[in-house]
NULUMDREN-380743 format. One record per atom (N, C-alpha, C): residue number from 0; residue in one letter; atom name; z, x, y. Coordinates in steps of 0.1 Angstrom, whole numbers, m for minus. Atoms other than C-alpha are relative to their C-alpha. Layout:
REM residues N
<resi:NUM resn:A name:CA Z:Z X:X Y:Y>
...
REM end
This chain:
REM residues 71
<resi:0 resn:M name:N Z:m11 X:10 Y:0>
<resi:0 resn:M name:CA Z:m137 X:m41 Y:12>
<resi:0 resn:M name:C Z:13 X:7 Y:m2>
<resi:1 resn:D name:N Z:m12 X:m7 Y:3>
<resi:1 resn:D name:CA Z:m112 X:m16 Y:m1>
<resi:1 resn:D name:C Z:4 X:10 Y:11>
<resi:2 resn:G name:N Z:m4 X:m10 Y:m9>
<resi:2 resn:G name:CA Z:m91 X:6 Y:21>
<resi:2 resn:G name:C Z:1 X:m5 Y:15>
<resi:3 resn:D name:N Z:m2 X:4 Y:m14>
<resi:3 resn:D name:CA Z:m83 X:5 Y:58>
<resi:3 resn:D name:C Z:m13 X:5 Y:8>
<resi:4 resn:P name:N Z:12 X:m4 Y:m7>
<resi:4 resn:P name:CA Z:m115 X:5 Y:80>
<resi:4 resn:P name:C Z:3 X:11 Y:11>
<resi:5 resn:K name:N Z:m4 X:m10 Y:m10>
<resi:5 resn:K name:CA Z:m96 X:26 Y:106>
<resi:5 resn:K name:C Z:1 X:14 Y:m6>
<resi:6 resn:W name:N Z:m1 X:m13 Y:7>
<resi:6 resn:W name:CA Z:m92 X:53 Y:80>
<resi:6 resn:W name:C Z:m12 X:3 Y:m8>
<resi:7 resn:D name:N Z:12 X:m2 Y:8>
<resi:7 resn:D name:CA Z:m128 X:54 Y:68>
<resi:7 resn:D name:C Z:1 X:m6 Y:m14>
<resi:8 resn:N name:N Z:m2 X:8 Y:13>
<resi:8 resn:N name:CA Z:m118 X:29 Y:40>
<resi:8 resn:N name:C Z:8 X:8 Y:m10>
<resi:9 resn:R name:N Z:m10 X:m7 Y:9>
<resi:9 resn:R name:CA Z:m92 X:53 Y:25>
<resi:9 resn:R name:C Z:12 X:m9 Y:m1>
<resi:10 resn:H name:N Z:m12 X:8 Y:3>
<resi:10 resn:H name:CA Z:m61 X:38 Y:10>
<resi:10 resn:H name:C Z:13 X:6 Y:5>
<resi:11 resn:T name:N Z:m13 X:m6 Y:m1>
<resi:11 resn:T name:CA Z:m33 X:63 Y:13>
<resi:11 resn:T name:C Z:0 X:12 Y:8>
<resi:12 resn:R name:N Z:m3 X:m12 Y:m8>
<resi:12 resn:R name:CA Z:m19 X:89 Y:37>
<resi:12 resn:R name:C Z:13 X:5 Y:m4>
<resi:13 resn:F name:N Z:m13 X:m7 Y:3>
<resi:13 resn:F name:CA Z:7 X:114 Y:26>
<resi:13 resn:F name:C Z:4 X:8 Y:12>
<resi:14 resn:L name:N Z:m4 X:m5 Y:m13>
<resi:14 resn:L name:CA Z:26 X:124 Y:57>
<resi:14 resn:L name:C Z:11 X:12 Y:m1>
<resi:15 resn:A name:N Z:m10 X:m10 Y:1>
<resi:15 resn:A name:CA Z:54 X:147 Y:44>
<resi:15 resn:A name:C Z:3 X:3 Y:m15>
<resi:16 resn:E name:N Z:m4 X:m4 Y:13>
<resi:16 resn:E name:CA Z:68 X:165 Y:14>
<resi:16 resn:E name:C Z:12 X:m8 Y:m5>
<resi:17 resn:V name:N Z:m12 X:7 Y:7>
<resi:17 resn:V name:CA Z:93 X:149 Y:m11>
<resi:17 resn:V name:C Z:5 X:10 Y:m10>
<resi:18 resn:Y name:N Z:m6 X:m10 Y:9>
<resi:18 resn:Y name:CA Z:117 X:170 Y:m31>
<resi:18 resn:Y name:C Z:9 X:m8 Y:m10>
<resi:19 resn:A name:N Z:m8 X:6 Y:10>
<resi:19 resn:A name:CA Z:137 X:163 Y:m62>
<resi:19 resn:A name:C Z:14 X:m3 Y:6>
<resi:20 resn:G name:N Z:m13 X:4 Y:m6>
<resi:20 resn:G name:CA Z:169 X:144 Y:m53>
<resi:20 resn:G name:C Z:m2 X:m8 Y:13>
<resi:21 resn:D name:N Z:2 X:8 Y:m12>
<resi:21 resn:D name:CA Z:154 X:128 Y:m21>
<resi:21 resn:D name:C Z:1 X:m15 Y:m4>
<resi:22 resn:E name:N Z:0 X:14 Y:1>
<resi:22 resn:E name:CA Z:162 X:91 Y:m18>
<resi:22 resn:E name:C Z:m10 X:m6 Y:9>
<resi:23 resn:L name:N Z:12 X:6 Y:m8>
<resi:23 resn:L name:CA Z:133 X:69 Y:m7>
<resi:23 resn:L name:C Z:2 X:m15 Y:1>
<resi:24 resn:E name:N Z:0 X:15 Y:m2>
<resi:24 resn:E name:CA Z:130 X:34 Y:7>
<resi:24 resn:E name:C Z:m15 X:m4 Y:m1>
<resi:25 resn:V name:N Z:14 X:5 Y:2>
<resi:25 resn:V name:CA Z:98 X:15 Y:m3>
<resi:25 resn:V name:C Z:0 X:m14 Y:5>
<resi:26 resn:K name:N Z:3 X:14 Y:m4>
<resi:26 resn:K name:CA Z:85 X:m16 Y:15>
<resi:26 resn:K name:C Z:m14 X:m3 Y:m3>
<resi:27 resn:Y name:N Z:14 X:4 Y:2>
<resi:27 resn:Y name:CA Z:54 X:m35 Y:6>
<resi:27 resn:Y name:C Z:m1 X:m14 Y:4>
<resi:28 resn:S name:N Z:3 X:14 Y:m5>
<resi:28 resn:S name:CA Z:37 X:m66 Y:19>
<resi:28 resn:S name:C Z:m14 X:m3 Y:m5>
<resi:29 resn:V name:N Z:13 X:5 Y:3>
<resi:29 resn:V name:CA Z:8 X:m87 Y:10>
<resi:29 resn:V name:C Z:m7 X:m2 Y:14>
<resi:30 resn:S name:N Z:6 X:1 Y:m13>
<resi:30 resn:S name:CA Z:m16 X:m82 Y:39>
<resi:30 resn:S name:C Z:m12 X:m10 Y:1>
<resi:31 resn:D name:N Z:11 X:9 Y:1>
<resi:31 resn:D name:CA Z:m44 X:m105 Y:27>
<resi:31 resn:D name:C Z:m1 X:m6 Y:m14>
<resi:32 resn:K name:N Z:3 X:6 Y:13>
<resi:32 resn:K name:CA Z:m53 X:m129 Y:0>
<resi:32 resn:K name:C Z:m14 X:m7 Y:1>
<resi:33 resn:R name:N Z:14 X:6 Y:0>
<resi:33 resn:R name:CA Z:m89 X:m139 Y:m10>
<resi:33 resn:R name:C Z:m2 X:m6 Y:m13>
<resi:34 resn:E name:N Z:4 X:6 Y:13>
<resi:34 resn:E name:CA Z:m105 X:m160 Y:m36>
<resi:34 resn:E name:C Z:m7 X:11 Y:m8>
<resi:35 resn:G name:N Z:7 X:m10 Y:8>
<resi:35 resn:G name:CA Z:m116 X:m139 Y:m65>
<resi:35 resn:G name:C Z:m14 X:m4 Y:m4>
<resi:36 resn:T name:N Z:13 X:3 Y:4>
<resi:36 resn:T name:CA Z:m150 X:m138 Y:m80>
<resi:36 resn:T name:C Z:m1 X:m10 Y:m12>
<resi:37 resn:T name:N Z:0 X:10 Y:11>
<resi:37 resn:T name:CA Z:m139 X:m160 Y:m109>
<resi:37 resn:T name:C Z:11 X:m10 Y:4>
<resi:38 resn:K name:N Z:m9 X:11 Y:m4>
<resi:38 resn:K name:CA Z:m119 X:m193 Y:m107>
<resi:38 resn:K name:C Z:14 X:3 Y:m5>
<resi:39 resn:N name:N Z:m14 X:m3 Y:5>
<resi:39 resn:N name:CA Z:m89 X:m177 Y:m126>
<resi:39 resn:N name:C Z:7 X:10 Y:7>
<resi:40 resn:Y name:N Z:m6 X:m11 Y:m6>
<resi:40 resn:Y name:CA Z:m82 X:m148 Y:m103>
<resi:40 resn:Y name:C Z:m2 X:m1 Y:15>
<resi:41 resn:D name:N Z:1 X:m3 Y:m14>
<resi:41 resn:D name:CA Z:m75 X:m141 Y:m66>
<resi:41 resn:D name:C Z:2 X:15 Y:2>
<resi:42 resn:I name:N Z:m1 X:m14 Y:m4>
<resi:42 resn:I name:CA Z:m76 X:m108 Y:m48>
<resi:42 resn:I name:C Z:11 X:2 Y:11>
<resi:43 resn:L name:N Z:m11 X:m3 Y:m10>
<resi:43 resn:L name:CA Z:m44 X:m95 Y:m30>
<resi:43 resn:L name:C Z:m2 X:14 Y:6>
<resi:44 resn:S name:N Z:0 X:m13 Y:m7>
<resi:44 resn:S name:CA Z:m44 X:m67 Y:m4>
<resi:44 resn:S name:C Z:15 X:3 Y:2>
<resi:45 resn:I name:N Z:m14 X:m4 Y:m1>
<resi:45 resn:I name:CA Z:m11 X:m48 Y:m6>
<resi:45 resn:I name:C Z:1 X:12 Y:9>
<resi:46 resn:D name:N Z:m3 X:m11 Y:m8>
<resi:46 resn:D name:CA Z:3 X:m25 Y:21>
<resi:46 resn:D name:C Z:14 X:6 Y:m5>
<resi:47 resn:V name:N Z:m12 X:m7 Y:5>
<resi:47 resn:V name:CA Z:30 X:1 Y:11>
<resi:47 resn:V name:C Z:4 X:10 Y:11>
<resi:48 resn:Q name:N Z:m6 X:m11 Y:m8>
<resi:48 resn:Q name:CA Z:53 X:23 Y:33>
<resi:48 resn:Q name:C Z:12 X:5 Y:m8>
<resi:49 resn:I name:N Z:m11 X:m7 Y:7>
<resi:49 resn:I name:CA Z:76 X:49 Y:18>
<resi:49 resn:I name:C Z:6 X:9 Y:10>
<resi:50 resn:K name:N Z:m7 X:m10 Y:m9>
<resi:50 resn:K name:CA Z:102 X:68 Y:39>
<resi:50 resn:K name:C Z:12 X:6 Y:m7>
<resi:51 resn:R name:N Z:m12 X:m7 Y:5>
<resi:51 resn:R name:CA Z:129 X:93 Y:32>
<resi:51 resn:R name:C Z:12 X:m6 Y:7>
<resi:52 resn:I name:N Z:m12 X:7 Y:m6>
<resi:52 resn:I name:CA Z:164 X:77 Y:38>
<resi:52 resn:I name:C Z:7 X:10 Y:9>
<resi:53 resn:R name:N Z:m9 X:m9 Y:m8>
<resi:53 resn:R name:CA Z:182 X:108 Y:51>
<resi:53 resn:R name:C Z:m4 X:2 Y:14>
<resi:54 resn:D name:N Z:5 X:m2 Y:m13>
<resi:54 resn:D name:CA Z:160 X:113 Y:81>
<resi:54 resn:D name:C Z:m9 X:m11 Y:5>
<resi:55 resn:N name:N Z:8 X:11 Y:m4>
<resi:55 resn:N name:CA Z:141 X:80 Y:82>
<resi:55 resn:N name:C Z:m15 X:4 Y:2>
<resi:56 resn:K name:N Z:14 X:m5 Y:m2>
<resi:56 resn:K name:CA Z:108 X:100 Y:80>
<resi:56 resn:K name:C Z:m10 X:m6 Y:m9>
<resi:57 resn:P name:N Z:11 X:6 Y:9>
<resi:57 resn:P name:CA Z:76 X:83 Y:68>
<resi:57 resn:P name:C Z:m5 X:11 Y:m9>
<resi:58 resn:I name:N Z:5 X:m9 Y:10>
<resi:58 resn:I name:CA Z:64 X:99 Y:36>
<resi:58 resn:I name:C Z:m14 X:m4 Y:m4>
<resi:59 resn:V name:N Z:13 X:5 Y:4>
<resi:59 resn:V name:CA Z:35 X:77 Y:25>
<resi:59 resn:V name:C Z:m3 X:m13 Y:7>
<resi:60 resn:V name:N Z:5 X:13 Y:m5>
<resi:60 resn:V name:CA Z:15 X:49 Y:41>
<resi:60 resn:V name:C Z:m12 X:m3 Y:m7>
<resi:61 resn:S name:N Z:11 X:4 Y:8>
<resi:61 resn:S name:CA Z:m9 X:30 Y:20>
<resi:61 resn:S name:C Z:m4 X:m14 Y:5>
<resi:62 resn:R name:N Z:5 X:13 Y:m5>
<resi:62 resn:R name:CA Z:m31 X:1 Y:32>
<resi:62 resn:R name:C Z:m11 X:m5 Y:m8>
<resi:63 resn:R name:N Z:11 X:7 Y:7>
<resi:63 resn:R name:CA Z:m53 X:m25 Y:16>
<resi:63 resn:R name:C Z:m3 X:4 Y:m14>
<resi:64 resn:N name:N Z:2 X:m2 Y:14>
<resi:64 resn:N name:CA Z:m48 X:m16 Y:m20>
<resi:64 resn:N name:C Z:m3 X:m14 Y:m7>
<resi:65 resn:L name:N Z:4 X:13 Y:6>
<resi:65 resn:L name:CA Z:m66 X:m44 Y:m39>
<resi:65 resn:L name:C Z:5 X:m2 Y:m14>
<resi:66 resn:Y name:N Z:m5 X:3 Y:13>
<resi:66 resn:Y name:CA Z:m51 X:m61 Y:m69>
<resi:66 resn:Y name:C Z:m6 X:m14 Y:m4>
<resi:67 resn:R name:N Z:5 X:13 Y:5>
<resi:67 resn:R name:CA Z:m66 X:m89 Y:m90>
<resi:67 resn:R name:C Z:11 X:m7 Y:m7>
<resi:68 resn:M name:N Z:m11 X:7 Y:6>
<resi:68 resn:M name:CA Z:m40 X:m115 Y:m98>
<resi:68 resn:M name:C Z:m4 X:m13 Y:m5>
<resi:69 resn:K name:N Z:3 X:13 Y:7>
<resi:69 resn:K name:CA Z:m42 X:m144 Y:m122>
<resi:69 resn:K name:C Z:7 X:m11 Y:8>
<resi:70 resn:K name:N Z:m5 X:12 Y:m7>
<resi:70 resn:K name:CA Z:m37 X:m178 Y:m105>
<resi:70 resn:K name:C Z:10 X:m7 Y:m8>
REM end
């Protein structure tokens, strides 16, 4: 259930180096929401993309990180 099936169920890919002083842009989105195993919680799948601002280069891509959220 965890991770991206296209990545052998891994969550995160690191695509480039980051150095002290680099400015980054972070975008995240809820890619899925499911009923949790208890009535008080749901499961959210979160996707994250981080890129370096100066050259717009992708640094980190992360897919289907699961979080249990209280209703």
